[in-house]
N, C-alpha and C positions, 0 to 999 in steps of 0.2 A: 880794814875792809878791804878785802878780796876787790883787785882792779874791774874783775869782769862785773862786778854792783855796780859800781861809783855812777856809770851812765844811768841805768835801770832806776835804782835808786831816785836821783835827782829827777828822773823824766815822770815815776810815781808820785814823790810826795808836793814838788811845783819849786817854779823857779824861785817865789818871793822866802821861802822858809829854810831853815838851818839843816845840815848836812844830819844825817840821822849814824848814831853809832848804838852796835850791837854788843853790848859786856857781859859774860856769866849768864846768857838766854834772859837778859834784863833790856828795856829799847830805852833809850835817853836821848831827849827830843829838846830842843830848844823852841819854844812856839805853841801855843797851844790850838791855837787854827791848825795845826797839822797833824796834831794828837791822833786824831781819827782815822787817817788815811796811812798814818804810819801803822798803825794797829793792827788796818787790815793789811799793809803789806806783809808785816810779821808773820801772820796766821797764812797767807798763802807760801811765804818765803819756809815756814817749816815744814806744808807740804813736800816741798821737791829739794827742803837740804837736811844735814844732820852737823850736829854742834858738836864740834871738835878742836879740845884744847883751844876755845873761845874763839874760833872762825868757822864759818860756812865752807863746806866740803859739796859742790852741785853734782847734781847726775842729769842728765835730761836725755830724752830719747833722741834719736837719728831723722833728720827729717829731711825729704828734698830737695831741699836748699842748700843743704848743707852735703850732700850726699857725693860720693868720688867714683862716678865714671868708671867701668873696666873695659878697656874695648882691645881688638886684636883686630890689626887689620894685615890684606893680603892680595899680592898682583896674580890676575886670577886669567889667562887668556887674554890678556890686553885691557883689561878692568882692575880698577881698583874695588877691592871690597872689604867693606869690613863691619864688625859685630860689635854694638856694645849696651850693654848693662847697668843697670843702677843708678840709670839719669830718668829715664820717663817711666811712665805707670808706675809709682813707689809702693802702690795699694794694693796691686795685681800680687797672682801669687809668684809671677815673675813674666818678664817682659827683655824683648830683641831691637834694640834697633839698628835695621841693615841697611846697608848701603851697598848701593854701586855705582861708580862716579857720580851722576845728579841724582839719581833714582834712590828716594827712601824709602821704607817700608817700617810702620811699628806692627810688633806680631804681639799680644798680651795674652799672658793663659789665667781662665779665671776660673778656682774650683768650689766647688758647693757640696759639701756633704749631704745625702740624699738621707729625708726623713724615715725613706723604709727602711724599717728594721730585717727586711727580707736580705741576703748573704747572699744568697746564692743568683747569680745573674747569669746569661750565656750571652752580652751584648754591652759593648761600652757608651756608654753614656757621653757621647762628644757632639760637640757642634762647631762647623767651621764659617766663619765668615770673612769673606773678603771685598772688600770697600774699596773704591776708585775716589778718593775726595776732586771733584772740579778743580777745586785750587789748587790740588798739585797739579796740574797742569796750566794754570794761570787764567780757568774760564769760568764764567760764572753761570751755573745752570740754567737750561732754556726749559727748565717747568715756570709752573705759573707762578709760585711763591719763590722762587730761585731758590729753591732747596735742593740738596741729595735725598731726593725721597724713594725714586725709584730703583729698583736690583734689574741692572742688564744680564743678557744673559753669559755676557763676558764674565762677570762678578760671580755666578752660578757654574759656569762650567772651572774657574778656576781654585773656587772652594770644593767644589766634588775633586779635584784632583788632589790637593791637599788632603785633604781627608783622607781618600783611598790611601794613600802614600802614609799617613801615619798613624790611621786607627787600627791595624793588623800590629804593629809594635806597642799597643797598652794593653796590659792581660785583662783579659775577659770579667777576673774576679773582682778588680777596681772598682768599686760601685759607686765610687763621687761622680754629680757630674761637672764636665770639662767643657768650656768653652774657648775657643781660641781663636780671636780678630786678629782681621790684618788691613792695617788701616795704613794707605798710599799717599803721604804725605807730600813726595814731590817726584815730579818723572816729567824729565827732559823732552820725551817723546821719541828715543832713537832707537829705544830696546823697550819689551815688554818688562811686566814686573811678577810675573809670575812663578817664574824661576826664583825669584831673589825672597820671594814671599814663601815658598816652601821649604827652601834652605832658613829660611828666618826660621821659621814655626817650627822645625827639627831643635834649631839651636833656642827655642823658647824654652820646649819642652823638658831638654837637658838640663835647664836653668831652673825650672819649676822642681815641686816636691812631687811631683805624678812620677811613679815608677816606668818610666818610658824606655823601652830594649833598643834604642837607637846608637848612634844617629843614624838619621837619615843624607845624603847627598844627592843631590838634584839637578841635572843639565838639559840643556835642550840642545838635539845637533841639526844642524842643516848640511845639504850637500849643492853647494854652490861651485858649477866649473871644474865638477870632478873630484873637490876637495872636501872635507868634511868640516863643520865650520863650530865654534863652540859658542853657545848664548849668541843668534846672530841678529843686527839688525834687523829692524824690519823692510830695508830695503832689501837687504840679502837672504832673509824671509821670504819675500815676495819670489827673488830668482829662484829658486829653490827648490829641489824634485823630490826633496826629504823631510817631513819634520817630525823631530822624535823629542818626545818628553821623556826624560828617564828617569827611578828614582831608585834607592838601592841603599843597603846596607854595607857591613865592606865586602862579605863573600854572597849576601842573596839578592837579587830583583825583586823589590817590593811592588811599582808600579810603572807603569808604559802608557803612551798615548802616541799613536804613530798613524800619520797619513802621508802618502807618496804614489806617487806615477810608476806602477807599478817594477815596484822594489823588486828583484830576487831574491833569494834567503841565502845567496853569498854576500850579496852587499850589503843586506840585513844585519848577517852577522856581524860584519864589519863596524856598521855602525854601531851597533849593542857594546861589540866591546869597546869600540872609544870612549862609549859614553860612560862605560863603568869603570873605565880607567882613570876618567876626568870628575868623574860624581866620588869617589875616593880621596880626591884632593882635599873635594869640599868635607868629607866626612873628618879627614885629619884637622881642616881647620876651625869645624866646630869644637873638637878635640883640644885644641891650642887655649881657646878659650876659658872650656870648662875646667883643665888646669887651673886655671889662675882664681875659680870662685870657689868660695867650699859652699856645699848644697847639699843639705838635709832632705834627704829621697824618705817618702815614706814606705813604711813595708807593703809587698805585695800579697794581698790579703789569702790565708791559704783556704780551701773551700773546706767548712764545716758539715764533714759528711755524717747522717746519720745512719751508724751502718744498720741496725735492723730493718731500717727504709728503704735505704739500696738493695739488702739481700733479699728482702720482701719483691722490688721492684723487677731482680731479675730473674724471677721465676717467671716472667711476661718472655724472656727471649724466644722460646719457640713460637709463641703465639705471632709475635715481629716476623719471624724468619718466615715464616706460613704467609702472609702477607705479601713478604719479599721474593716467595718463589712461588713456581708455579703450581697453581692446583689443579689437577687432573689436565697437564699440559697446556694449560690456558694461565697465561702471565696478565695480569689486572689491567685494567685501563687506570687514566687516573681518577676521573670520577670512582670506578669500582675500588680505587685502591684508597681515594680518600674517605670515602663511606665506611670502608672497614678499619681505617685507622680509627677516626672517630667512635665506633661502636665496642673499639677493643681499650682507646684510653676512658670510654664514658665506664664500661664496666671496672677495670682495672682501677678508675677512680673512686669507686662506688664501694669495693671491697677491701681497696689499701684505707682509705678513710675510716671503715669500721673498724679495721685492726688499730688504725693509730688514728683516735679521734681528734688528738690534741695535734696536729699538724694540721695548716691549712691547705685545702688543694690547692692552692698553686704552687707552692712546696714541693707536692706527691707528682704533680704533673712534670716539675723539673726533672724529677728523676726518671721518672715514664721517657720523657724525650730523652735523656741520656742515656736509656738502655736502648731504644730504637735506632741513634745517632750510631751507638757503638754495631750495635748486627747490622746496619745498614752497611757501614765500613767494612764488615768483617766478611759477609759474603762478595763485596765489591775484591777486595783483595784477595780474597784465596780460592776466586771462580778460576777453572783454567779452561780457556775458549781451545785447546786441543780435545777434547769431552762432552757430547752432545748431553750427558748425564748431569754435568756440572752445572751448579748455579751460574749462572748470569745473571744480567743487571735486572733492575725491579719491571720491566718491560720485556723482555728476552734478549735483546742484542745483545750481539761481546762488544768488545770497547770499541770498537773502531769499525762500526757500522752506523747506519744513516736511518732514521723515519721513512716512511712513506710519502713519497714528494708528492706533489702535483701544484700545477701551474694555469692561469686563464688571465683572458685580458679581452678587452672590450666588454667589460662587465656591466658600466652600465651606460646608457646613450647619449646622454648630452653631456658628460665630461670632456674634456680634453684626451684625458688620456686615463686608463684604468685597469688595475691587476689586480688577481687573488695569487696568493704565495699560501701553499698550507706544507706543513712539515709535521707530521703524524697531529697530534689534536691544536701545537700552534698553527695561528692562521693569522695574514695579517691583508688586510683590503690596502693597495695603494693608490691614491688619485694625483696626475697631474695636472697645473694647470698653469699656463701661457698668459703671459701677458704684457702690457706695453712697457717699454722703460722708464716710464715717469714711476711706476710702482715697485721700483728697486728700493731693495733696503735701507734707508741712511743710516751707516753705524757712526756709533758719537762714543768714542772713546777716549778719553782725558788723557792716558798713557800713551795715545797714538797707536796705528794701526790703519785697517784698511777701513774708509770712508762710506764703501757702497759693497751689497751684497747683490748681485742679479739670481743667485739661485741658493735657495731655501729649502729645505725640510724641515716639519713638521711632526713630531711622534705622538700620538694618543694610547693612553692604557689604563681604558674604562674599565669600571671596577667587572661591568658584565664577563668580560673577559677571561677573567678567572674567578667566577661563579661565586661573586661575592656582591653587598648591596650598600653604595657610597656614594659621595657625589665623585664627578666627573668634572667639574666646573674647575676655570683657571688655570694654572700651570702649576706642576712643580719641579725639582730640580731633578730626579729622576730619567722625568720627560726630554726635559731640555737635553738634558747629558744623552741620552739616546737618539734623538734628532740629532745633534750635532753629529755623533761618529758614524750615523748615517749618512750624514751631508759630506764629511771627509770623505767617507769610502766611494763615492760618485765625483766629488770634483775635480779631479785631474783627468777627467773622461769628457768633462764637458765643455765646449769651446765655448767660455759667455764671452769673449770678446767679440768675435765675427756672427754669433747668432742674435740678432737683434730683438730678442725679447726679455722677457724677465720669467725666469721657473718656479714654480711653488710646487713642492709636495705633502702630501696628505699623507700620513701611514696610521691606518689605525688598526690597533691588537683587535681583534674579534677573537680570539679563542687566544689562549695561554697555557703552555706547557712546558716552559724553558725557551729561552733564545727569541726572545718575540724582537729584539734587536735587528741580529742577525738577519732573521726572515723579512725584516723589515729592507731590508739593502737589498736583495732579490726583488719584492714587492715594487720597489721604488726604480728600479733597473728596469722591469718589465712595463709599470705605467709609464715612464720617459718616451719607451721605444714606441707605446700604442701610442703615444700623442705625437711622434713623428720627430722630438728634439733627437738631433744627432750626436747621442751618443756611441762613443767608439769602440766600447766593449760593453758586453754584458758584465755583470759584478753580483757575485756571489759571496754570502757571510753564512760562517759557520763558529760554535761556539764550541772549544776544547775544555774541559773539565779537568780535576786531578783529585785523587783519593792516595794520600801517601802516608806511611806507617809513622804516626806523631812522637812515636817515642823515640827514633832514627834520626838521624840527620842527613840533608841531600846534599852535602856539600863536605870535604873534607878544608876545615877551615885550618889546619896548620897550614895547608900550601896558599899563599900569599898571591900567585901568579895569578894575575885574570884571566892569561888565556887558559890554564888548568880548571877555571871556572865553566867555562866554554865546553868544556869535554865531559862527557858520562864518563864516570870512574866502572874501573874495572873490576874491583874486587869489593870496593866499600860501598857498594850502589844500596840502597835503601828500597824496599819494596814500594811502589808505587804503580799507580794506575791512570793513564792518562784514557779518557772517553769523551768520544768524536759526539758530537750532537748532543749535550745533555740534557736531560729532564729538568723541572723545577724541583726535584725533591734530591736529583742528585748536585744541581746548585745551593739546595739546601744545606745539605747532610756534606758537600766537598771543599775543597781546600780553595779552589780556584776557578774562576769564570776567565777563559780568554777568548774574547773576542776577535775574530780575525774578519776581515774582506777581502776580495781580491779577483782577480781575471784568470783567464787562464796562462797570462804570461807572466804573474806577480802580485805581490802586494799592495794594497792600498790602502785599508788602515785596519789600524789594531787598537784594542786596548785590553788591559793585563788589570782583573781583580782580584786579590788573595786574602784569604782569612786566616794565612797562618802567618809568622813574621817573616814572609820569602820564602824564595822559593827558587831551587838551585839555576843558574843560568840557561844550562844542558838543558835543561826540561822545556825552557823557554823555544828553543831552538827545535827541540821533538813535537813540542806542539804545533809550530808553523808548517814542518812537513806533513803532520797528521792532516792539518787544515789544507792542503793542497792538495791534495788524494780527494778530501771532501768536498770542494771546489768545481771539479772536472764532473763531478758525479750529478752535482747540483746543476750547473750549468748544463749540461747534458739536458736533463729536466725543462728546464729555460730556454733552451735554444728549439726544442721541440712544440714549445708554446710559440716561442717571435723570435725568431735568429740575429733579425737586424731592424736596426729603425724602421718605421713608414717613411715612402718618399715623401710624403708630404703635411702637414697639420691637417687636421680635422675642420670640417668647412666653416664648423661652428667657433674654430678658435683665432686670435687674434690676429693680425696681418699688419706688417711694418716693413717701409721700403721706401726706397731714396730714389728721386727723379731726377733730371737736369732738364731744365730749360736755357733758352737764351737770356741773360739778365735782362733784354730790351726788351722782350713777353711780360717780365714782372708786374708791371701797371696793368698789363691785360688779365691777367690772373686774378688780381688784386680786384678792380674796379676801383672804382670812385667811393674814395672813404673804406674799402674794402670792401665791398657789399656783396660784391659776384664770389669771392672767396667763402662771404657767410655762408650765402646760399645753398654752396657748395658741402659745407659742412654741414649744414641743418638738414640739407636731400640725404645725403648720404649718409650722416651718424659718425664719419671718420675726421679726424685730429691733422689737421696738413697747414705746416708751416712753410715759407718760403721768406728765404734771405736774400740778399744782394746782390750775389753771384748768384740765381738761377736754380740753387739746391732747392727742393722741395721736399720735405719730409711727411712720409703718411702713414700714420697708425689708423687702423679700421678694425672695430670688434672683431670681423666676421671677414670670410672671403667675399662673400657677396657686394658687403660694404665697400671694400677692398676694391673690385672691380669697377663698381659705381664713380668712385672719385677716381681713380684715375682715366676711364673711360670722360668723364664731364672734364678733367682738365684738360686732356688732348684736346676733345671739343672746344675749348678755351682758347688755347694757345698755339694750335697747331696751326699749318700753313692752309688758309683758306686760297683755293685756286683759283684765278678769274675761269670763270663759263662754268664753275658750278652751282646748280639750283638747289633751292630749299624751298620747301614751303613753311613760309611762314610765318609770325602773328603780329598785328598792328596792335604796337605799345602807345604811340603819342603818333597826334598829328601835328601840322604845323603849317604856317604856310605857304614855307620854304621845302617842304616836303614830308615824308612817314617815317618814324622809326619802327624797324621791323626786326622782331627778336626770332632768329634764324634757328637757333636751338637756348634753352635756357644757359643763361647767363651770359650771351653773345647775342649783341646787337649790331645793327646796323642801318646805316640813310639812306632811302631810296628819293633823292633827289627830285624837285618837281619836274626837271624835265625828263627823269625818267621813271614816269608814271606812267605816260601814254604817246603814241602816236601823234597826237593830235599837241596844238600846243597848247598848255595850261599856264595860267598866273601864278593861281593857289588851290593847292594840295587841296583846300577845304571845297572846291567847287566840286570835286568826284564822287562824293559823298564816302568817303570811306569811314569806317566806324572804330574805333579801338576794339580789338580783342577780334577783331576779322582776319579770314585767311588768307594770305597773300603770297602767291610764286614768285620767289626773288630769282634771281642769276648775279652772283659776284663778278663787278665788272673791277674793282681794283681793290688790292690792301697793302695797308700801311703797317708794314711789321713793329718799327719802331713806337709808330705811338698809339697801335692797338687798334684801327679804325679803320672800317668794311665798309666800301661803296657797294651800295646796288643798285639793281633797275628791275623794274615791271616791264618795261617794254620791251626788254628785249626775248623774254619769255613768251611774249607773244610771236612775234617775228622768227624764233626756232620753233615756235607751233605748228605755222605757217606754211614754212617750209618741211616740218615734215607730212 
């Protein structure tokens, strides 16, 4: 018997039985008690064994317990990186365990064929999830049931960055549903795990059966003390004046996220070139592991076109061209264009449905959409800006023109700051709210990073702004991403350390025809200045689009020089057109949406999304130049509305300040058991905190409340000069004297000897009543104890003298 089976046989039959011998396919056993179990084992062995020369040859499937992982290690910019596959998630389509020092992220790819038999698709069914486990940082979640249930804004933003970097490199004809899951299993807390997850996601797609056109390399660049730092620590990140997340293939740029302190174009170009050079090293590292793995890739599905249907749909090219071209010298607005396209599509569906009764209307709509797409792009690429009679953009503008602008502030009377910014049919309302420091956002990130946020921007895109019906509750990933981009565009220009308030800006898109996120930058900037927030400079935003000939490449892939990628080719440059201030339909049919925000002196934030397999790096630099010209025109309109922040906050805005009193007077302000301080807070509705060193922190809900609180504090702790007279009120009567409140929260004693010119043994003899007004004069003030001695007798003497 094969030695492999000896322990298995003995454990199967039992310790008290004799061994089983298998000869010529027959069972020989000693012991009747074990015969039934032996027969059962024989049946099982026949299922997984084959008899060959009186012996078994066993074959069994691979299991996770016996798998041998494949691993690649690399030292990259001071960190030790490793990619490993074949150990975790054995049932998933592919997996990659990535490590950067002590940070560990597991990325898995799951693929599910769609049940829909309709093959022609114009989108990729990709879902990306990023999750930071609390256990990764050694924490127990603070939720009620102590589970990792909530999705944080950071997790959404990282998932969006991974999605935008990888989606363009998956063929749209690939119809299977894909899910990328990034789980952070270990985080030391000194470096972020987003770049690690992005590179691991690219590696996982390479290892999967998906026809991924990668790999994609990603790095983060910071500028610390005038030097570029790759994948900085959280400390370096906080001291940096430039934060750049860059993803690319070997020759093309795929995704950019950047925020900076007014970075000029020359410096930004250096950062992009530096990032591209380092990202290529990550691409080579992924290919290094790829060579050691035998992967079977699925074929990229070829579009199965129905030639007769495609030819019939092309008959409507002239109708689409008429919609996108001027009619009697008039270009259609968004709603006119939408109505015309709806009528044309309905008519075409009816006519083509009659010609092709066996074809689903959904498939016919796809062919019509392809015709619309081709006509729209052809008109843009073949337009001539030097000729007035040439076809231009569908609203009549040339490629570098901006739609009509309008700005307004002080829109709503009660809010702290408000504005409306309009660019064509795109309209955004901005509302700035100022609050006390206790309203700062407490941020819990298990992988490290900022713990508190005193400046927040929240973006909303309700359905009505696009003329549609739908729900507008909760949050979605797009709204979180746009709000974060606006926040990045303004953060470096706000002095959150010295401004003693928390600021929240709500930007609501009330009309949408392209680039509401960049209109939100303008609206947020105006609302902050209207609220009196000390914003250093106004910030404008613009979106640059691209239409490029799909049959030509934008780069010379034979030249591996990174420097050459950022230079425009002189002879082999493809046909393309950059579009300033894109419309919604231009975003839909275009190849790029490059959102760029900046001041008159530099770029503050940008975000690049592409729909093709990347764009030439020189187009990124050219788009930045177009955006700078647009920024100047937008800033002129904004400055005409409001050129600088208001000198003071609105009267209904909260106030916060710090006063200092002598520590000896602290007990006077607090009173017995703190009753004086509590009475001041109840009267003024202000929050007042006093420490042992005499520091008094005041946070009031309005200017009026703040002024009352300051006045009351000085009334209590201010020096009471002897000889000062007050019209007080009797609060208590004792034999030795009466207590008189000279103002709220401050009382003094009028001794019985100071009540009258004649000798009085008891104060009760004079007939005083509680609540009775009494004119008194300060005769002594003990600052150390906070005690005040008063006299009623001296007020009579001074009255007689006068």
